[in-house]
N, C-alpha and C positions, 0 to 999 in steps of 0.2 A: 504494500500500500504506500509506503514511503517513497518508493521508486516512482510510482505513478504520480504522486504529488510533486516530486522534484521535476519530472518531465513536464508536467503541466505548467509549473512555475517558470521553468526555463523557456518554454514556448511563449508564454505571456510576456516575459521580460524581453525576449528577442524581438517580438512584434512591436513592443513599445519603442524600441530604439531603431527599428527599420524606418527608412526615409523614402520619400518620393523625390526624384530628381527630374527636372524638366529639360528636355532638349527641343528647341524650336526648329522648325523647318521653314526656312525663309530664303528667298533669292537663290534657290538651288544649292543651299548649304544646310548642314546640320550645325546648330549653334548651341553649345560648343561641340566641336567635332570629336574631341577626346575628353572622356570623363573618367574619374576614379570613384568608385562607390564601394560600400561595404557589402559583404555577403548578406543576402536577404533584402537589400534595397530594391525598389522598383523604379525603373526609368519610364517616363512618359514622353513620347514624341508627339508634338503638336504641330500640325500643318497650319501655319499662319499666313500662307500665301493668299493672294486674292483670287487667282484663277488656276494655279498649277496643281496637279496631283503628283503624289510621291508614294513611296512605301519604305519600309524598314526591313531589309532582307539579311538575316543571319544565315548565310549559306551553309555553315557548319551544323545548324539546327534544322533547317528546312530546305528540302531539295527543290520544292516548287516555289515560285515567286508568290509572295503574299498579296492580299488585296490592297488596292490603292487607298491612300488617305487623301480625300478631297479637302479643299479649304474648310477649316473648322473642325476636321476630324482629328482624332488622336489614337495612339496605340500605346499600350503599356505592357511591360515585361518585367517580371521579378527574377532576379539573378540569384540562384541558390548554389552556384558553382564558382570556385575561384578560377581566375585566369584572365586572359585577354580575349575579347570577342569582337572581331572586326565585322562591320556591316556596311551595306551600301543601299542605294536607291535603285531598284530594278530598272525603271524607265530612264534613269540618269546615272549610269554606273560611275561617273566621275565624282558623284556625291558619295563621300565615304566618311565613316566614323569608327570609333573604337570605344568599347566599354571595358575598363580594367576593373576587375572585382578582387578586392583584398579582404582579409579577415576583419579588419576594423580600420576606419579612417581616423587619422589624427585631426582633431579640430582646433 
């Protein structure tokens, strides 16, 4: 019973410290293009263009190109693995970014 209580407590503490990080998509760029987050954080990509569609494609996770994000749309992904995760925009492959996931971020 103590083990279950400790696991529940750990999960609750972990979720309290998890953050959401915003990456804007504007003028055919990911802003910022490179971010460092802690394991368990969520990144939210927001398309703030007026007319252009984009997507966020992690080719190491998804073999098929994901759905488009039209102006005003957003996409979120929670990172539960450590490492560096490059991504690009399928329709605009010169648009590239990278998410670096570490155990904890120094604030």
